[in-house]
C-alpha positions as CSV (number, residue, x, y, z in Angstrom):
1,M,30.5,24.0,59.1
2,T,30.5,27.5,58.7
3,K,27.7,29.5,57.2
4,R,29.0,30.4,54.0
5,A,29.4,26.8,53.1
6,V,26.6,25.5,53.9
7,A,24.7,28.1,51.6
8,F,27.3,27.2,48.6
9,G,26.4,23.7,49.5
10,V,22.8,24.3,49.1
11,A,23.3,26.6,46.3
12,L,24.9,23.2,44.1
13,A,21.8,21.1,45.4
14,L,19.1,23.7,44.4
15,S,21.1,23.7,41.2
16,A,21.5,19.9,40.1
17,L,17.5,19.9,40.9
18,G,17.2,22.6,38.4
19,S,19.1,20.7,35.8
20,A,17.1,17.4,36.4
21,A,14.4,19.0,36.2
22,S,14.4,20.8,33.1
23,A,16.1,17.7,31.4
24,Q,13.7,15.5,28.9
25,S,14.0,11.9,28.0
26,W,12.5,11.0,24.9
27,N,12.4,8.0,22.4
28,M,12.6,7.7,18.7
29,A,11.2,4.8,16.8
30,T,12.5,3.9,13.2
31,P,11.6,0.5,11.3
32,Y,14.9,0.9,9.9
33,P,18.9,-0.8,10.8
34,D,21.6,1.4,11.8
35,T,23.6,0.9,8.8
36,N,21.0,2.6,6.9
37,F,21.3,6.2,5.8
38,H,18.2,7.4,7.0
39,T,19.2,5.9,10.3
40,Q,22.8,7.7,10.2
41,N,20.8,10.8,9.5
42,I,18.7,10.5,12.3
43,K,22.1,9.8,14.5
44,M,23.2,13.2,13.6
45,F,20.2,14.5,13.8
46,I,19.9,13.8,17.4
47,E,23.6,14.6,18.3
48,E,22.9,18.1,17.0
49,I,19.6,18.3,19.3
50,E,21.6,16.7,22.5
51,A,24.4,19.3,22.0
52,A,22.5,22.4,22.5
53,T,19.9,21.6,24.5
54,P,19.2,19.0,27.7
55,L,16.8,16.9,25.5
56,R,18.4,13.4,25.6
57,I,16.5,10.8,22.4
58,T,17.0,7.1,22.5
59,L,17.0,6.2,19.2
60,H,15.2,2.9,18.6
61,T,16.0,0.8,15.4
62,N,15.2,-1.8,13.1
63,A,11.6,-2.2,14.4
64,S,12.8,-3.1,17.7
65,L,10.1,-0.5,19.7
66,L,7.1,-0.5,17.1
67,R,6.6,-2.4,13.8
68,M,6.5,0.0,10.6
69,P,2.7,0.1,10.8
70,E,2.3,0.3,14.5
71,I,4.9,3.7,14.6
72,M,2.2,6.8,13.3
73,R,-0.1,5.7,16.2
74,G,2.6,5.1,19.2
75,V,4.2,8.4,18.5
76,Q,0.1,9.7,18.6
77,T,0.2,8.2,22.0
78,R,3.6,8.7,23.5
79,Q,4.8,5.5,23.5
80,A,7.7,7.4,21.3
81,Q,7.7,11.0,21.0
82,L,9.5,11.0,17.6
83,G,8.8,8.4,15.1
84,E,10.3,8.2,11.3
85,I,7.7,6.2,8.7
86,L,7.8,5.6,5.2
87,L,4.3,7.7,4.3
88,S,3.3,5.5,1.6
89,A,3.3,2.6,4.1
90,Y,0.1,4.4,5.4
91,G,-1.5,5.0,2.2
92,N,-4.3,3.4,3.1
93,D,-5.0,5.7,5.3
94,D,-4.7,8.8,3.1
95,P,-4.4,8.7,-0.9
96,M,-2.2,11.7,-0.6
97,F,0.5,9.9,1.1
98,R,1.2,7.4,-1.3
99,V,1.6,9.9,-4.1
100,D,5.4,9.4,-4.2
101,S,5.1,5.7,-5.1
102,I,3.0,5.9,-8.1
103,P,5.6,4.6,-10.9
104,F,7.2,7.0,-12.7
105,L,5.2,10.1,-11.6
106,A,8.1,12.1,-10.3
107,P,11.0,9.8,-10.9
108,G,14.4,11.3,-9.7
109,F,15.3,13.7,-7.2
110,V,14.7,16.8,-9.2
111,N,11.0,15.8,-9.8
112,G,11.3,14.2,-6.2
113,I,12.0,17.6,-5.0
114,K,9.0,19.8,-7.1
115,L,6.6,16.7,-5.9
116,W,7.5,17.2,-2.4
117,H,7.2,21.2,-2.3
118,A,4.0,20.7,-4.1
119,S,2.3,18.0,-1.1
120,R,4.4,19.2,1.9
121,E,1.8,21.5,2.7
122,A,-1.1,18.9,2.8
123,I,0.4,16.3,4.6
124,E,2.0,18.4,7.2
125,Q,-2.0,19.5,7.6
126,R,-2.8,15.5,7.8
127,F,-0.3,15.4,10.1
128,E,-1.7,18.2,12.3
129,D,-4.8,16.5,12.3
130,R,-3.2,13.6,14.2
131,G,-1.8,15.4,16.5
132,L,1.9,15.1,14.8
133,I,4.4,17.6,13.6
134,V,6.2,16.8,10.9
135,L,9.9,17.7,11.2
136,Y,11.6,17.3,7.7
137,S,11.6,14.3,4.9
138,V,14.0,12.5,3.0
139,P,13.7,10.5,-0.7
140,W,14.6,7.1,-0.9
141,P,16.9,6.4,-3.9
142,G,15.5,5.1,-6.6
143,Q,13.2,1.8,-6.6
144,G,14.4,-1.1,-8.9
145,I,12.8,-4.6,-9.3
146,Y,14.7,-7.9,-7.6
147,T,14.5,-11.6,-9.0
148,K,15.7,-14.6,-9.1
149,E,15.2,-15.1,-12.6
150,P,15.6,-13.0,-15.5
151,M,13.1,-10.9,-16.2
152,A,12.9,-10.1,-20.3
153,T,9.7,-9.7,-20.9
154,P,6.4,-8.3,-19.3
155,D,4.9,-11.2,-18.2
156,A,8.0,-12.9,-16.5
157,L,6.7,-11.8,-13.4
158,N,2.7,-13.6,-14.1
159,G,2.0,-15.6,-11.3
160,V,5.2,-14.5,-8.9
161,S,4.4,-13.8,-5.4
162,F,5.8,-10.3,-5.0
163,R,6.8,-8.0,-2.1
164,A,4.7,-5.2,-1.3
165,Y,5.2,-2.7,0.8
166,N,2.2,-0.1,0.7
167,A,-0.8,-0.1,-1.1
168,A,0.7,1.1,-4.3
169,T,3.4,-1.7,-4.9
170,A,0.3,-3.6,-4.2
171,R,-1.4,-2.4,-6.9
172,L,1.9,-2.4,-9.3
173,A,2.4,-6.4,-8.5
174,E,-1.5,-7.0,-9.3
175,L,-1.1,-5.2,-12.8
176,M,2.4,-7.0,-13.4
177,G,0.5,-10.4,-13.0
178,A,2.3,-10.8,-10.0
179,I,0.8,-11.9,-6.3
180,P,1.3,-9.1,-3.8
181,T,2.4,-9.8,0.0
182,T,2.9,-7.4,2.4
183,V,6.5,-7.7,3.9
184,Q,7.8,-4.7,6.1
185,A,11.6,-4.2,5.3
186,A,13.2,-6.0,8.5
187,E,11.3,-9.3,7.5
188,I,12.5,-9.4,3.9
189,P,15.2,-11.9,4.3
190,Q,12.9,-14.2,5.9
191,A,10.0,-13.7,3.5
192,F,12.9,-14.8,0.6
193,A,14.1,-17.4,2.6
194,T,10.6,-19.0,3.2
195,G,9.1,-18.9,-0.4
196,I,7.0,-15.9,0.9
197,V,7.9,-14.2,-1.9
198,S,9.9,-14.2,-5.3
199,A,10.3,-10.5,-6.6
200,M,10.1,-7.3,-4.9
201,I,10.2,-3.7,-5.6
202,T,12.6,-1.3,-3.6
203,S,15.8,0.4,-3.6
204,A,19.2,-0.8,-3.8
205,A,19.8,0.6,-0.2
206,T,17.1,-1.6,1.2
207,G,18.7,-4.7,-0.6
208,V,22.0,-3.6,0.7
209,D,20.2,-3.5,3.9
210,S,18.1,-6.7,3.5
211,Q,21.5,-8.4,1.7
212,A,19.4,-9.2,-1.2
213,W,22.4,-11.4,-3.0
214,D,21.8,-14.5,-0.6
215,F,18.6,-14.7,-2.3
216,V,18.3,-13.5,-5.4
217,Q,20.4,-12.7,-8.6
218,Y,19.3,-10.1,-10.6
219,Y,18.2,-6.4,-9.8
220,Y,16.6,-4.4,-12.7
221,N,17.4,-0.1,-12.3
222,T,14.1,1.1,-13.4
223,R,14.5,3.9,-10.9
224,A,10.8,3.9,-11.2
225,M,9.7,6.1,-7.9
226,N,11.6,7.7,-5.0
227,T,9.1,6.9,-2.4
228,R,9.7,9.4,0.9
229,N,10.7,9.2,4.3
230,V,8.8,11.7,6.9
231,V,10.4,12.1,10.7
232,F,7.5,13.8,13.0
233,V,7.1,13.9,16.5
234,N,3.8,14.2,18.8
235,A,2.5,17.9,18.9
236,Q,1.8,17.8,22.7
237,A,5.1,16.8,23.6
238,F,7.1,19.3,21.4
239,N,4.4,22.4,22.6
240,G,5.5,21.2,26.2
241,L,9.2,22.5,25.1
242,D,10.9,25.5,25.6
243,A,11.1,28.2,22.5
244,E,14.4,27.8,22.6
245,T,14.5,24.1,22.3
246,Q,11.9,24.0,19.4
247,Q,13.6,26.5,17.3
248,V,17.0,23.6,17.9
249,I,14.7,20.9,16.6
250,R,13.4,22.8,14.1
251,E,16.8,24.2,12.8
252,A,18.5,20.8,13.3
253,A,15.3,19.3,11.1
254,A,16.1,21.9,8.3
255,R,19.6,20.9,8.1
256,A,18.9,16.8,8.3
257,E,16.1,17.1,5.3
258,I,19.1,18.8,2.6
259,R,21.5,16.4,4.2
260,G,19.1,13.8,4.1
261,W,18.5,14.1,0.3
262,M,22.2,14.2,-0.2
263,M,23.1,11.3,1.6
264,S,20.3,9.2,-0.3
265,A,21.7,10.3,-3.8
266,E,24.9,9.0,-2.8
267,A,23.5,6.2,-1.7
268,E,21.5,5.1,-4.9
269,E,25.5,5.2,-6.3
270,L,27.4,3.1,-3.4
271,T,24.2,0.5,-2.9
272,T,24.0,-0.3,-6.6
273,S,27.5,-0.6,-6.9
274,R,27.3,-2.5,-3.7
275,L,24.7,-5.0,-5.5
276,A,27.1,-5.6,-8.3
277,E,30.1,-6.2,-6.2
278,E,28.3,-9.1,-4.1
279,G,28.1,-10.8,-7.5
280,M,24.1,-10.0,-8.3
281,T,23.5,-9.2,-11.8
282,V,22.7,-5.3,-12.0
283,A,21.1,-4.2,-15.1
284,N,18.8,-1.9,-16.7
285,A,15.1,-3.2,-17.6
286,S,14.6,-3.8,-21.3
287,P,12.8,-1.5,-23.1
288,E,9.9,-3.7,-23.5
289,V,9.6,-3.8,-19.8
290,M,10.1,-0.5,-19.2
291,E,7.4,0.3,-21.7
292,A,4.7,-1.5,-19.9
293,L,6.2,-0.3,-16.7
294,I,5.5,3.2,-17.5
295,A,1.8,2.2,-18.8
296,I,1.2,0.9,-15.5
297,G,2.3,3.7,-13.8
298,T,0.0,6.4,-16.3
299,Q,-3.0,3.7,-15.1
300,M,-1.9,4.1,-11.4
301,A,-2.0,8.0,-11.8
302,E,-5.7,8.2,-13.3
303,E,-6.7,5.7,-10.4
304,W,-4.7,8.3,-8.1
305,V,-6.5,11.3,-9.2
306,A,-10.0,9.4,-9.2
307,E,-9.5,8.7,-5.4
308,A,-8.0,12.1,-4.5
309,G,-10.1,14.1,-6.3
310,D,-9.9,17.7,-7.1
311,E,-6.6,18.1,-4.4
312,G,-4.5,15.4,-6.4
313,R,-5.6,17.0,-9.9
314,A,-4.1,20.2,-8.8
315,L,-1.1,18.6,-7.3
316,L,-0.9,16.9,-10.6
317,E,-0.9,20.0,-12.2
318,A,1.6,21.6,-10.2
319,I,4.2,19.2,-11.0
320,G,3.1,19.4,-14.5
321,R,1.7,16.4,-15.2
């Protein structure tokens, strides 16, 4: 072998070693299935990062790596470098995390954008205090109530076991006279099948994910609130990346946030129609029920401000409440 051939072979080997060294493998945990629009958005987010950087990200969907209550801690301890959570699922940790789940405080996407802009800095600071960086946030479609029997009056849920997924929905259930029971999204079908719960409030998108038509008949499209998911990264892992890769991730996150809001609005229409197509009765709640729900929302907002203090009061003033 000539000296030139040897030198060329050494150069190739060193180049391969350098590429291997620069590549990193990350894990990301989400509690939602592959078919959910949040997950589809995350897949596009990951594809954009991988197309422009050596970083490789394995997405673990449907709580296969970490369950919802475990994801924030899991990312803090780098069991996964990236995570997605329903922010209000951590509402017991901090009242700011559950402001978006107060019924009728900021219903609809326009009001939801105002709420996110008003609360983002405070939420980002709380993640930073935990060694985490918020990358982007996307809301769920408006929430509605699922029941096995018609809900003609506000007392229709008295004594009914009601699926709660955060502190706010548990409080909502109590104020409606129902009995709150915490059930994660991936566990909804089993909870209804075994009689653990008989009603719930959630989006049409989650209803489709869980095939709600198999266990309930009615969906009342109250559009009570648009709860929000947050995608975030371990700060130490992120800061260990080169500046170019960091910028790629931030730019991909900005696009994912805009795209995700649009996908959520589209999902609200498509999944509500799907519930009807599968034979469910999709209807607006009666004026009497809506009046009662709005009154409950007002009470919950007052309770939230009492807990959140001056910061919470300033937030509500910022969104005109």
